[in-house]
C-alpha positions as CSV (number, residue, x, y, z in Angstrom):
1,M,24.7,-22.5,38.2
2,L,21.1,-23.2,38.5
3,S,19.8,-25.7,36.0
4,M,16.7,-24.8,33.8
5,T,14.6,-27.4,35.8
6,R,15.5,-25.8,39.2
7,L,14.9,-22.2,37.6
8,R,11.4,-23.3,36.5
9,E,10.7,-24.7,39.9
10,H,11.8,-21.6,41.8
11,S,9.8,-19.6,39.4
12,K,6.6,-21.7,40.0
13,K,7.0,-21.1,43.8
14,I,7.5,-17.3,43.3
15,Y,4.5,-17.0,40.8
16,V,2.3,-18.9,43.3
17,L,3.5,-16.6,46.3
18,L,2.7,-13.6,44.0
19,L,-0.6,-14.7,43.0
20,I,-1.6,-15.3,46.8
21,F,-0.4,-11.9,47.6
22,F,-2.4,-10.5,44.7
23,V,-5.7,-12.3,45.6
24,A,-5.3,-11.2,49.2
25,S,-4.8,-7.6,48.5
26,L,-7.9,-7.6,46.3
27,V,-9.9,-9.2,49.1
28,L,-8.6,-7.0,51.9
29,G,-9.0,-4.0,49.6
30,G,-12.3,-4.9,48.6
31,L,-13.4,-5.5,52.3
32,M,-11.9,-2.3,53.4
33,S,-13.1,0.0,50.5
34,G,-16.4,-1.7,49.9
35,V,-15.6,-2.7,46.4
36,D,-18.1,-5.1,44.7
37,L,-15.8,-8.0,44.0
38,V,-18.5,-9.8,42.1
39,S,-18.7,-6.9,39.8
40,L,-14.8,-6.7,39.7
41,W,-14.4,-10.4,38.3
42,S,-17.4,-9.9,35.9
43,S,-15.7,-6.9,34.6
44,N,-12.6,-8.8,34.1
45,S,-14.5,-11.6,32.3
46,K,-16.0,-9.2,29.9
47,Q,-12.5,-7.6,29.5
48,N,-10.8,-10.8,28.4
49,N,-13.7,-12.7,26.8
50,A,-15.8,-12.4,23.7
51,G,-18.8,-13.8,25.5
52,Q,-20.1,-16.5,27.8
53,I,-22.1,-19.7,27.0
54,N,-23.9,-21.1,30.1
55,D,-20.9,-21.5,32.5
56,T,-18.1,-21.4,29.7
57,S,-16.4,-18.3,28.9
58,I,-15.2,-17.8,25.3
59,S,-11.8,-16.1,25.3
60,D,-10.9,-13.3,23.0
61,A,-8.0,-15.3,21.8
62,T,-10.1,-18.2,20.9
63,Y,-12.7,-16.0,19.2
64,N,-10.0,-14.0,17.2
65,N,-8.3,-17.3,16.0
66,L,-11.5,-18.3,14.5
67,V,-12.3,-15.0,13.1
68,A,-8.7,-15.0,11.5
69,N,-9.6,-18.4,10.0
70,Q,-13.0,-17.0,8.5
71,L,-11.2,-14.2,7.0
72,N,-8.3,-16.3,5.5
73,N,-11.0,-18.4,3.9
74,I,-12.8,-15.3,2.5
75,Q,-9.4,-14.0,1.2
76,A,-8.5,-17.2,-0.3
77,Q,-12.0,-17.2,-2.3
78,N,-12.4,-13.6,-3.1
79,G,-8.9,-12.2,-3.1
80,N,-9.9,-9.1,-0.9
81,I,-11.8,-8.5,2.2
82,T,-14.4,-5.7,2.5
83,A,-15.8,-4.0,5.7
84,Q,-19.0,-6.4,5.3
85,D,-16.7,-9.5,5.0
86,T,-15.3,-8.6,8.3
87,V,-18.7,-8.4,9.9
88,N,-19.7,-11.6,8.4
89,A,-16.5,-13.1,9.7
90,L,-17.0,-11.9,13.3
91,N,-20.7,-13.2,13.2
92,T,-19.8,-16.5,11.8
93,A,-17.2,-17.1,14.2
94,W,-19.4,-16.5,17.2
95,N,-22.2,-18.6,15.7
96,I,-19.7,-21.5,15.3
97,L,-18.3,-21.1,19.0
98,V,-21.9,-21.2,20.3
99,Q,-22.9,-24.2,18.4
100,H,-19.8,-26.2,19.2
101,E,-20.1,-25.3,23.0
102,L,-23.7,-26.7,22.9
103,E,-22.6,-29.8,20.9
104,K,-19.8,-30.3,23.5
105,N,-22.1,-30.5,26.2
106,K,-24.5,-32.9,24.3
107,A,-21.6,-35.1,23.3
108,A,-20.7,-35.3,27.0
109,E,-24.4,-36.0,28.1
110,L,-24.3,-38.9,25.4
111,N,-20.9,-40.0,26.4
112,L,-19.7,-39.8,22.7
113,I,-16.1,-40.5,22.1
114,T,-14.6,-40.1,18.8
115,P,-12.4,-42.9,17.7
116,E,-8.7,-41.8,16.8
117,S,-9.1,-43.8,13.5
118,E,-11.9,-41.4,12.5
119,I,-9.8,-38.3,13.1
120,Y,-6.9,-39.8,11.2
121,K,-9.3,-40.7,8.3
122,V,-10.4,-36.9,8.2
123,L,-6.8,-35.7,8.3
124,R,-5.9,-38.1,5.5
125,N,-8.6,-37.8,3.1
126,T,-10.1,-34.4,3.6
127,P,-7.6,-32.3,5.4
128,P,-8.7,-28.8,6.3
129,T,-7.4,-25.8,4.3
130,A,-5.5,-24.4,7.1
131,F,-4.0,-27.9,7.9
132,Q,-2.9,-28.1,4.3
133,Q,-1.3,-24.7,4.5
134,I,1.1,-25.8,7.2
135,F,2.8,-28.2,4.6
136,I,2.6,-25.7,1.7
137,N,4.4,-23.2,4.1
138,G,7.1,-25.9,4.8
139,G,7.6,-26.4,1.0
140,L,6.0,-29.9,1.0
141,Y,3.3,-31.7,-1.1
142,I,2.9,-29.0,-3.7
143,D,2.1,-29.7,-7.3
144,D,3.1,-27.9,-10.3
145,N,0.6,-25.2,-9.9
146,G,1.7,-24.4,-6.5
147,Q,-1.3,-26.1,-4.8
148,F,-1.6,-28.6,-2.2
149,S,-1.2,-32.2,-3.7
150,L,-3.5,-34.6,-1.8
151,E,-1.7,-37.5,-3.6
152,L,1.7,-36.6,-2.5
153,Y,0.6,-36.0,0.9
154,Q,-1.3,-39.3,1.2
155,N,1.6,-41.2,-0.3
156,A,3.9,-39.5,2.5
157,L,1.5,-40.7,5.1
158,D,1.1,-44.1,3.8
159,S,4.8,-44.7,3.6
160,N,5.4,-43.1,7.0
161,S,7.7,-40.4,5.5
162,I,6.2,-37.4,7.0
163,P,8.9,-35.3,8.4
164,D,9.4,-35.6,12.2
165,G,9.1,-31.9,12.6
166,F,5.6,-32.0,11.0
167,K,4.1,-35.1,13.1
168,I,3.3,-32.8,16.1
169,Y,0.7,-31.0,14.0
170,F,-1.5,-34.2,13.8
171,D,-1.7,-34.1,17.5
172,Q,-2.5,-30.5,17.5
173,W,-5.2,-30.8,14.9
174,G,-6.8,-34.0,16.5
175,P,-9.1,-31.8,19.0
176,I,-9.8,-29.3,16.2
177,V,-11.1,-32.0,13.8
178,D,-13.0,-33.6,16.6
179,K,-14.5,-30.4,17.6
180,Y,-15.3,-28.7,14.5
181,I,-15.8,-31.5,12.0
182,L,-16.6,-34.9,13.6
183,R,-18.5,-34.1,16.6
184,P,-21.2,-32.0,14.6
185,R,-21.3,-34.9,12.2
186,I,-21.9,-37.5,14.7
187,L,-24.6,-35.5,16.3
188,Q,-26.3,-34.7,13.1
189,N,-26.2,-38.4,12.1
190,I,-27.9,-39.4,15.4
191,Y,-30.6,-36.8,15.1
192,S,-31.2,-37.9,11.4
193,R,-32.2,-41.3,12.7
194,I,-34.5,-40.6,15.7
195,S,-37.8,-39.7,13.9
196,T,-40.9,-41.7,14.0
197,V,-44.0,-41.3,12.0
198,S,-47.5,-42.4,13.1
199,D,-49.8,-44.3,11.0
200,Q,-52.2,-41.3,11.1
201,E,-49.5,-38.8,9.8
202,I,-49.0,-41.1,6.8
203,K,-52.7,-41.5,6.0
204,F,-53.3,-37.6,6.3
205,E,-50.3,-37.1,4.0
206,Y,-51.9,-39.6,1.4
207,L,-55.4,-38.1,1.7
208,K,-54.2,-34.4,1.2
209,N,-52.3,-35.4,-1.9
210,N,-54.8,-38.0,-3.5
211,V,-58.4,-37.5,-2.3
212,N,-60.4,-35.5,-4.8
213,C,-63.4,-33.2,-3.8
214,K,-65.9,-30.9,-5.3
215,I,-66.9,-27.9,-3.4
216,D,-68.9,-24.6,-3.4
217,Y,-67.7,-21.6,-1.5
218,I,-68.5,-18.1,-0.8
219,F,-65.7,-15.5,-0.2
220,I,-64.6,-12.0,0.3
221,K,-61.3,-10.9,-0.7
222,T,-60.1,-8.8,2.3
223,N,-57.7,-6.6,0.4
224,E,-60.5,-5.3,-1.9
225,I,-62.6,-4.1,1.1
226,D,-62.9,-0.3,1.0
227,E,-60.9,1.2,3.7
228,D,-63.6,3.8,4.2
229,L,-65.6,0.9,5.7
230,I,-62.9,0.4,8.4
231,N,-62.4,2.8,11.4
232,V,-59.2,2.6,13.2
233,S,-58.8,5.5,15.9
234,T,-55.6,7.2,16.9
235,Q,-56.2,5.7,20.6
236,E,-56.4,2.3,19.2
237,I,-53.0,2.9,17.6
238,K,-51.5,4.2,20.5
239,N,-53.0,1.2,22.5
240,E,-51.2,-1.0,20.2
241,Y,-47.9,0.8,20.2
242,N,-48.0,0.7,24.1
243,A,-48.9,-2.9,24.2
244,T,-46.1,-4.1,21.6
245,R,-43.4,-1.3,22.1
246,N,-41.1,-3.5,24.2
247,E,-41.2,-6.4,21.7
248,K,-41.1,-4.3,18.3
249,Y,-40.0,-0.8,19.0
250,K,-37.4,-0.9,21.6
251,V,-34.0,0.8,20.6
252,P,-30.7,0.4,22.4
253,E,-28.4,3.3,23.4
254,R,-27.1,5.1,20.2
255,R,-24.7,7.8,19.2
256,T,-25.7,10.2,16.5
257,I,-23.3,11.1,13.6
258,N,-23.0,13.4,10.6
259,Y,-21.1,12.1,7.6
260,I,-20.2,13.1,4.0
261,S,-19.8,10.5,1.3
262,F,-17.4,10.1,-1.6
263,R,-19.1,7.7,-4.1
264,I,-17.1,4.7,-5.4
265,T,-18.3,4.2,-9.1
266,D,-15.6,1.4,-9.8
267,S,-14.1,-0.3,-6.9
268,Q,-11.3,-1.7,-9.2
269,N,-10.0,1.7,-10.4
270,F,-7.2,2.3,-7.9
271,D,-6.5,5.7,-9.1
272,L,-9.9,6.7,-8.3
273,L,-9.9,5.2,-4.9
274,D,-6.6,7.3,-4.3
275,S,-8.1,10.3,-5.6
276,L,-11.3,9.9,-3.3
277,N,-9.1,9.3,-0.2
278,R,-7.0,12.3,-1.1
279,N,-10.3,14.4,-1.2
280,A,-11.4,12.9,2.2
281,Y,-8.1,13.7,3.9
282,S,-8.3,17.3,2.5
283,F,-11.7,17.6,3.9
284,I,-10.6,16.2,7.3
285,D,-7.5,18.6,7.5
286,N,-9.9,21.6,6.7
287,A,-12.5,20.4,9.2
288,D,-9.8,20.2,12.0
289,L,-9.0,24.0,11.3
290,T,-12.7,25.1,11.1
291,S,-15.5,22.8,11.7
292,F,-17.2,19.7,10.0
293,K,-20.3,21.7,9.0
294,A,-18.3,24.8,7.8
295,T,-16.0,22.6,5.7
296,A,-18.9,20.6,4.1
297,E,-20.5,24.1,3.2
298,K,-17.2,25.3,1.8
299,F,-16.8,22.3,-0.5
300,N,-20.4,21.9,-1.2
301,Y,-20.6,18.5,0.5
302,T,-24.1,17.0,1.6
303,I,-24.1,16.1,5.3
304,N,-26.3,13.2,6.2
305,S,-27.1,12.1,9.8
306,L,-27.5,8.7,11.3
307,D,-28.2,7.0,14.8
308,I,-25.8,4.1,15.3
309,H,-25.8,1.4,17.8
310,E,-23.0,-1.0,18.9
311,G,-24.8,-4.2,18.2
312,F,-24.3,-6.4,15.1
313,D,-27.8,-6.4,14.1
314,N,-29.4,-4.2,11.3
315,N,-26.0,-3.0,10.2
316,S,-25.5,-1.1,13.5
317,G,-27.9,1.5,12.0
318,F,-26.0,2.1,8.8
319,P,-28.2,1.9,5.7
320,F,-28.4,-1.4,3.9
321,L,-26.9,-0.4,0.8
322,M,-23.9,1.4,2.4
323,G,-23.0,-1.9,4.4
324,T,-21.5,-1.6,7.8
325,S,-18.0,-1.4,9.4
326,R,-17.1,-2.3,12.7
327,A,-14.0,-0.1,12.4
328,A,-16.5,2.7,12.1
329,V,-18.8,1.5,15.1
330,R,-15.8,1.3,17.3
331,F,-14.6,4.8,16.3
332,I,-18.1,6.1,17.0
333,F,-18.4,4.5,20.5
334,D,-14.7,4.8,21.6
335,K,-14.0,8.4,20.7
336,E,-15.4,11.6,22.3
337,I,-18.3,13.6,20.9
338,G,-16.8,16.1,18.2
339,S,-14.4,13.6,17.0
340,I,-13.9,13.4,13.2
341,S,-12.9,10.1,11.8
342,E,-10.3,9.0,9.2
343,P,-11.8,8.0,5.8
344,V,-13.9,4.8,6.3
345,K,-14.5,2.6,3.2
346,M,-18.1,1.2,3.1
347,N,-19.6,-0.9,0.3
348,N,-19.7,1.6,-2.5
349,E,-18.5,4.7,-1.0
350,I,-15.9,6.3,1.4
351,I,-17.3,8.4,4.2
352,V,-15.9,10.7,6.9
353,I,-17.8,10.8,10.1
354,E,-18.4,13.5,13.0
355,I,-19.6,12.1,16.2
356,T,-22.4,14.7,17.4
357,G,-24.2,13.3,20.3
358,D,-25.6,10.6,22.5
359,K,-29.1,9.0,22.7
360,A,-30.3,7.0,25.6
361,E,-32.0,3.6,25.3
362,G,-35.8,4.0,24.5
363,Y,-38.4,3.4,22.1
364,K,-38.8,4.5,18.4
365,P,-41.1,7.6,18.5
366,F,-44.9,6.9,18.1
367,S,-45.0,9.0,15.1
368,E,-42.3,7.1,13.2
369,V,-44.3,3.9,13.5
370,E,-47.9,5.2,13.6
371,E,-48.8,4.6,10.0
372,N,-47.4,1.0,10.0
373,I,-49.4,0.1,12.9
374,K,-52.4,1.6,11.4
375,K,-52.1,-0.4,8.3
376,T,-51.7,-3.6,10.4
377,L,-54.8,-2.7,12.3
378,I,-56.8,-1.9,9.3
379,R,-55.9,-5.6,7.7
380,E,-57.0,-7.2,10.9
381,K,-60.3,-5.1,11.0
382,K,-60.8,-5.9,7.4
383,K,-60.7,-9.7,8.1
384,E,-63.0,-9.1,11.2
385,Y,-65.4,-7.2,9.0
386,A,-65.3,-10.0,6.2
387,I,-66.1,-12.8,8.8
388,E,-69.0,-10.8,10.3
389,I,-70.5,-10.3,6.7
390,L,-70.0,-13.9,5.8
391,N,-71.7,-15.2,9.0
392,Q,-74.7,-13.0,8.3
393,Q,-75.4,-14.8,5.1
394,D,-78.0,-17.5,5.0
395,W,-75.9,-19.8,2.9
396,P,-76.1,-22.3,1.4
397,N,-79.9,-22.3,2.2
398,G,-80.6,-18.9,1.0
399,N,-79.4,-15.9,-1.0
400,I,-76.3,-14.1,-0.5
401,D,-75.3,-10.4,-0.7
402,T,-73.4,-10.4,-4.0
403,S,-72.5,-6.7,-3.7
404,I,-69.7,-7.7,-1.4
405,V,-69.7,-11.5,-1.3
406,S,-68.7,-13.7,-4.1
407,I,-69.5,-17.2,-4.9
408,L,-68.0,-20.1,-7.0
409,Q,-69.7,-23.5,-7.5
410,N,-68.7,-27.2,-8.1
411,K,-64.9,-26.5,-8.2
412,E,-63.0,-29.6,-8.2
413,G,-59.5,-30.5,-7.0
414,I,-57.5,-32.4,-4.5
415,I,-57.6,-31.6,-0.9
416,R,-54.2,-29.8,-1.0
417,G,-54.8,-28.2,-4.3
418,R,-55.3,-24.4,-5.0
419,F,-58.7,-23.6,-5.7
420,D,-59.8,-20.5,-7.9
421,E,-59.7,-17.2,-6.2
422,I,-59.2,-18.5,-2.6
423,G,-56.0,-20.4,-3.3
424,T,-55.2,-22.8,-0.1
425,S,-54.2,-22.6,3.4
426,N,-53.3,-25.0,6.2
427,E,-56.8,-24.1,7.6
428,L,-58.5,-25.0,4.3
429,V,-56.7,-28.2,4.0
430,G,-57.8,-29.3,7.4
431,T,-61.3,-28.2,6.8
432,L,-61.6,-30.3,3.7
433,L,-60.2,-33.2,5.3
434,G,-62.8,-33.3,8.0
435,L,-65.8,-32.0,6.0
436,E,-68.3,-34.7,5.0
437,S,-70.5,-34.4,1.9
438,G,-73.5,-32.1,2.2
439,K,-71.8,-30.2,5.1
440,T,-70.9,-26.7,5.3
441,S,-67.8,-25.2,7.2
442,K,-67.5,-22.3,9.6
443,T,-65.7,-19.2,8.2
444,I,-62.0,-19.9,7.4
445,S,-59.1,-17.9,6.1
446,T,-56.7,-18.3,3.3
447,Y,-53.9,-15.7,2.2
448,N,-56.2,-13.0,1.0
449,T,-59.7,-14.3,1.5
450,V,-62.2,-15.2,4.2
451,C,-64.3,-18.0,3.0
452,R,-66.9,-20.6,4.0
453,V,-67.0,-23.9,2.0
454,K,-69.8,-26.5,1.3
455,M,-68.7,-30.0,0.5
456,N,-70.6,-31.4,-2.5
457,S,-68.7,-34.7,-2.9
458,K,-65.5,-36.4,-1.9
459,D,-63.8,-39.6,-2.6
460,S,-64.5,-42.4,-0.4
461,F,-61.2,-43.7,1.2
462,I,-62.2,-47.4,1.4
463,K,-63.9,-47.5,-1.9
464,D,-61.5,-45.4,-4.1
465,H,-58.1,-45.3,-2.2
466,Q,-57.5,-48.1,0.1
467,A,-55.6,-50.3,-2.3
468,Q,-53.4,-47.4,-3.6
469,Y,-52.8,-46.4,-0.1
470,K,-51.3,-49.7,0.9
471,E,-49.1,-49.6,-2.1
472,A,-47.9,-46.1,-1.2
473,Y,-47.5,-46.6,2.6
474,T,-43.9,-47.6,2.7
475,T,-42.7,-44.9,0.4
476,L,-44.7,-42.3,2.3
477,K,-43.4,-43.4,5.6
478,N,-39.9,-43.0,4.4
479,Q,-40.5,-39.6,2.8
480,L,-42.1,-38.3,5.9
481,T,-39.3,-39.7,8.1
482,A,-36.6,-38.5,6.0
483,S,-38.2,-35.0,5.9
484,K,-38.4,-35.0,9.8
485,N,-34.9,-36.2,10.2
486,R,-33.4,-33.4,7.9
487,T,-34.8,-30.8,10.5
488,N,-34.2,-32.6,13.7
489,Y,-30.6,-31.5,14.4
490,Q,-31.5,-27.7,13.5
491,T,-34.6,-27.9,15.6
492,W,-32.6,-29.2,18.6
493,L,-29.8,-26.6,18.1
494,N,-32.4,-23.6,17.9
495,D,-34.0,-24.8,20.9
496,K,-30.9,-25.2,22.8
497,K,-29.8,-21.7,21.9
498,E,-33.0,-20.2,22.9
499,N,-32.8,-22.0,26.3
500,S,-29.3,-21.4,27.0
501,N,-27.7,-18.5,28.9
502,I,-25.8,-16.8,26.1
503,N,-24.0,-13.6,26.9
504,D,-22.4,-11.7,23.8
505,Y,-19.8,-9.1,24.9
506,R,-18.6,-8.6,21.2
507,S,-20.3,-5.3,20.5
508,E,-18.4,-3.5,23.3
509,K,-15.0,-4.2,22.0
510,Y,-15.2,-5.3,18.3
């Protein structure tokens, strides 16, 4: 009789031979039939993976495990899982995997190695919930309320009395703790220490918040300009549409649906939910015998229509208040036109869907966005009109046209302060920092005004502030450095995502 070791050795040889024949058949078949082998492998890659981040494929198994963890956490917190919760879990899992792949590459670049002692410290002092559940499921370290007891667990660790059968989990969870907890923590710590702040930045920060000034200013509130004074032609709107439609108005392939809705007035009333589901199934049974439209008319149900796309963005086309359901999206794109769904539970309603057609990739119709484009162009032209009017005023040397231009005089405040009627803006702050006494600015903008400013007087830094600045220097430097450090890591991560080759296949299968 063959031993298990010999069996395994023979199995490996057979497996290798089969693999060689399989690959050879693919190659020969491809050469003979003209099959695009690159496309074939690409198709298989999509088939078995949730996506790809640069050169690394994210397997369905890896993705699904993380989604399951997210759903378990949601269930532990909320007690139940909604369709929207599922979508949130799908997106959170994907974002985590993208983040950790980028972090892995950065850690390798920096040659970061996590000490075993740090991994053990996490597993001892702050064991992840899923790790705790392993012991709870084994009937270990449970308090009187049926919850995980950190004290009992730590006592067992410290006395080396963890059962042998559970010690393997520490080895299994080491890489998980390193990947999902310690590596992000280490990188965030590194990025939180690398900022530098120049003396000029520190001085500007002090000046903006401490230097006092008195100013006169003329201004026009752009939102009060009569729209009759502004002309926007249909051709201008079309030109703007054509120039920006790839960026703003592109729409993916869609499927059109009809649906009827059963309103859920009390999600905790299970009798109501059962009744609504029975009504929904009754509708489906009748629609299968006649048609969706005829059944809706027979029972006096309102039919609504939607365009749905496969992507995860914008609720896939479902209304915001309705929420979304990936089960519904998959039905819509996996089934044939004319198919009628089972009841689908959305946020506050149960719906039944009929697939009615396809829509190709394209753009939102001009008529649908014309009014919004017109409003944008009117706002821009009002600003241009106001700038032109202010530039025509002989100010501060002469009179101004007070029928449209307003003036306020000798208003006092700090550089970064809000001034009556015009408020503040970065452009105004920068202007006030550089404007000398007696000088007048060019036309500048704030949130809802266009204005020009005359500096009447401003504190002298050397005379009025130099001593206070020296006292505040170290505190300001620390504050600015800390502020920069808080955003360094996220800035790096966002930049890395933007400049990485990230392919998301999820919408085609989830």
